[in-house]
C-alpha positions in Angstrom: -3.9 32.6 -14.9 -4.4 29.1 -15.9 -3.5 26.5 -13.3 -0.2 24.5 -13.5 -2.1 21.0 -13.9 -1.8 17.6 -15.2 -5.0 15.7 -16.4 -4.0 12.1 -17.6 -5.9 10.2 -20.4 -7.3 8.1 -17.6 -8.3 10.8 -15.4 -9.6 12.4 -18.3 -11.7 9.3 -19.3 -13.3 9.0 -15.9 -14.3 12.6 -15.5 -15.2 13.6 -19.0 -13.9 16.0 -21.5 -15.9 18.6 -20.3 -14.8 18.5 -16.5 -11.1 18.0 -17.7 -11.3 21.3 -19.8 -12.9 23.3 -16.9 -10.2 21.8 -14.4 -7.6 23.0 -17.1 -8.9 26.3 -17.3 -8.8 26.6 -13.7 -13.0 26.7 -13.2 -12.8 23.8 -10.6 -9.1 23.4 -9.6 -7.6 24.6 -6.0 -5.2 27.1 -5.6 -3.5 25.9 -2.3 -4.3 22.0 -1.6 -2.3 19.4 0.4 -0.1 17.0 -1.5 -2.0 13.8 -1.5 1.5 12.0 -1.5 4.0 13.8 0.9 1.2 15.5 2.3 3.1 19.0 2.1 1.2 22.0 0.7 1.1 23.3 -3.0 -0.5 25.5 -5.5 -1.5 24.8 -8.7 -0.5 28.8 -9.6 2.9 28.0 -8.6 3.9 24.5 -9.4 2.9 21.7 -11.9 0.5 19.7 -10.0 -1.1 16.2 -10.9 -4.8 15.3 -10.6 -5.3 12.1 -9.0 -8.6 10.2 -9.1 -9.5 7.5 -6.9 -12.4 5.5 -7.9 -14.6 3.5 -5.5 -17.7 1.0 -6.7 -20.0 4.1 -7.2 -17.8 7.0 -6.0 -15.0 8.9 -7.3 -12.9 11.4 -5.4 -10.7 13.9 -6.8 -7.1 14.7 -5.2 -4.0 16.6 -6.1 -0.4 16.0 -5.3 2.9 17.6 -6.8 3.7 16.4 -10.0 7.1 15.8 -8.7 5.7 13.3 -6.2 3.4 11.1 -8.6 2.1 11.8 -11.8 -1.6 12.0 -12.3 -3.5 8.6 -12.6 -6.4 6.7 -11.7 -6.5 4.8 -8.5 -9.3 1.8 -8.0 -10.0 1.2 -4.3 -13.0 -0.2 -2.5 -15.9 1.8 -1.0 -14.5 1.5 2.2 -11.0 2.5 1.6 -12.4 5.5 -0.6 -14.6 6.4 2.9 -11.2 6.4 4.5 -9.6 8.7 1.9 -12.1 11.1 2.0 -11.7 11.6 5.8 -8.0 12.0 5.4 -8.8 14.6 2.3 -11.3 16.4 4.5 -8.8 16.2 7.8 -11.4 14.0 10.0 -9.3 12.4 12.2 -9.0 8.6 12.0 -7.4 6.2 14.9 -4.7 3.8 14.2 -5.6 0.7 12.1 -5.9 -2.4 13.6 -5.3 -4.5 10.2 -7.3 -8.2 10.3 -8.5 -10.4 8.2 -10.3 -14.2 8.9 -7.6 -16.9 7.8 -8.6 -20.5 7.7 -11.1 -22.0 10.6 -9.1 -20.5 13.2 -10.0 -16.8 12.8 -6.3 -15.6 12.8 -5.8 -11.9 11.9 -2.9 -10.8 9.9 -0.8 -8.5 11.8 1.0 -6.1 9.9 4.3 -4.1 10.6 5.6 -1.1 8.3 9.6 -0.1 8.8 12.5 0.7 6.6 15.3 -2.1 5.7 18.8 -1.5 4.8 20.1 -3.6 1.6 23.2 -2.8 0.2 23.4 0.8 1.9 20.0 1.7 0.5 16.7 2.1 1.9 13.5 0.0 0.8 10.2 0.2 2.6 8.8 -2.7 3.9 6.1 -4.5 5.3 6.4 -7.4 7.5 3.0 -9.9 8.0 2.8 -12.2 10.8 -0.7 -13.9 11.8 -2.2 -14.0 14.9 -2.0 -17.9 15.0 -1.3 -20.8 12.7 -2.7 -20.6 9.4 -4.4 -24.1 8.1 -5.8 -24.4 4.2 -9.0 -24.3 3.8 -11.1 -27.2 4.5 -8.2 -28.7 6.7 -8.6 -29.5 10.4 -4.9 -29.1 11.0 -2.9 -29.2 12.9 0.1 -27.5 11.7 0.6 -24.1 9.7 0.1 -23.9 6.4 1.1 -19.8 6.3 4.6 -19.9 4.5 3.5 -22.9 2.1 0.3 -20.9 0.9 2.6 -17.9 -0.1 5.1 -19.9 -1.8 2.4 -21.7 -3.9 1.5 -17.9 -4.6 4.9 -16.8 -5.7 7.0 -15.7 -2.7 10.0 -16.9 -1.9 12.0 -18.1 0.8 14.3 -15.5 2.4 17.8 -16.7 3.4 19.3 -13.8 3.8 17.6 -10.4 4.7 20.5 -8.5 3.0 19.3 -9.6 -0.4 16.7 -8.2 -1.6 13.6 -10.6 -2.7 12.4 -10.7 -6.4 9.3 -9.4 -7.6 6.0 -11.1 -7.5 3.6 -10.8 -10.3 0.2 -9.8 -9.6 0.2 -8.1 -6.3 0.7 -4.8 -5.0 0.5 -2.5 -2.1 -2.3 0.1 -2.3 -1.3 3.5 -0.6 -3.8 6.2 -0.7 -3.7 9.5 0.7 -0.2 8.6 2.2 -1.6 5.4 4.5 -1.1 2.5 3.8 -4.8 0.9 2.7 -4.1 -2.9 1.5 -2.0 -5.6 -0.4 -3.8 -6.4 -3.3 -3.6 -9.6 -5.3 -5.0 -10.5 -8.9 -7.5 -12.8 -10.0 -5.6 -15.2 -11.7 -8.5 -15.4 -14.0 -8.6 -11.9 -15.2 -11.2 -10.4 -12.8 -10.4 -7.7 -10.7 -8.4 -7.5 -8.1 -8.9 -8.3 -4.4 -7.3 -7.9 -1.1 -5.5 -10.2 0.0 -4.8 -7.9 3.5 -6.8 -5.0 4.1 -6.6 -2.1 6.9 -10.2 -2.0 8.5 -8.9 1.9 8.9 -6.1 3.5 7.2 -2.7 2.4 8.6 -0.2 5.5 9.3 3.1 4.8 8.2 6.2 7.2 9.0 7.4 10.4 6.7 10.3 8.6 5.8 8.8 5.3 4.9 6.0 6.9 2.4 9.1 8.9 1.0 11.4 5.8 0.5 8.0 4.2 -1.3 7.0 6.8 -3.4 11.1 7.3 -4.6 11.1 3.4 -5.4 7.6 2.6 -6.1 8.3 -0.6 -4.6 7.6 -2.0 -1.5 9.2 -5.2 0.0 6.6 -7.6 1.5 7.8 -10.3 4.3 5.9 -12.9 5.8 6.4 -15.0 9.0 4.6 -17.5 10.6 2.6 -16.7 14.2 5.3 -15.9 16.8 8.3 -15.4 14.9 8.6 -11.5 14.7 6.3 -10.4 17.0 5.8 -6.3 17.5 9.0 -4.7 17.6 9.3 -1.2 18.8 12.4 0.1 16.6 13.4 -0.7 13.1 16.8 -2.2 14.4 14.9 -4.6 16.0 12.6 -5.7 13.1 15.8 -6.6 11.5 17.2 -8.9 13.9 13.8 -10.1 14.3 14.1 -10.6 10.4 17.5 -12.4 10.2 16.8 -14.7 12.9 13.3 -16.0 11.1 15.5 -16.0 7.8 18.3 -17.8 9.5 15.8 -20.3 10.9 14.0 -21.3 7.3 10.6 -19.0 8.7 10.8 -16.1 6.5 9.4 -15.4 2.9 9.2 -12.3 0.5 8.2 -10.8 -2.4 9.0 -7.5 -3.8 5.6 -5.2 -4.8 4.9 -2.6 -7.0 3.4 0.6 -5.5 -0.4 1.4 -6.2 -1.5 5.0 -5.6 -0.1 7.6 -3.6 
């Protein structure tokens, strides 16, 4: 009996017709698998299954997901991200991510917190980004903090009311691979490949609820505030209070970004 596999045109173009036909015939398809999206068991003989191809610089990894979770697709990631995805597929343990990115001259790092935000009685997956120190423009000697002005120039909008969802931003996306947060991507205005505005050193674990909401909405709300504004909040209600306080003080910007990957 042939497996119930979906192979998109994009995946077929990457793996070739011969390999695609072998998959559809059941020669190289697994029986049981863990869904790359919801991480619960699936079976290609019993339910529609999507083929998901993670492509790095010189490496590609084929994974499987419930068709009800995500469609068959190609997800472009860096080699570093792909290694993390491979470790996730093979079940190797990974430490909680410590996201970091050099920022301007003071070597600040971007801290990232994930939580769900209630807006108009509906839950939205959210990411809150806060540097560990003030951010200055490249070439500037400071003092000052240009973090929010730089983001506004990039398309983020100031938030005055957290109860109103932010507007979409063109060219940005949030990369979720193997059920873990890998990066916030920004497209090259000149038409080149997308680059990571923020990238986790190790894939960042998210809650099952956050992942389910993100996969349902295919959109993530990304909030950003200057250093020392939000802090590490242990609960989502406290995170919401901190966001509302930042918004009231004019210290919060946000954008809605499409979810890339699974």
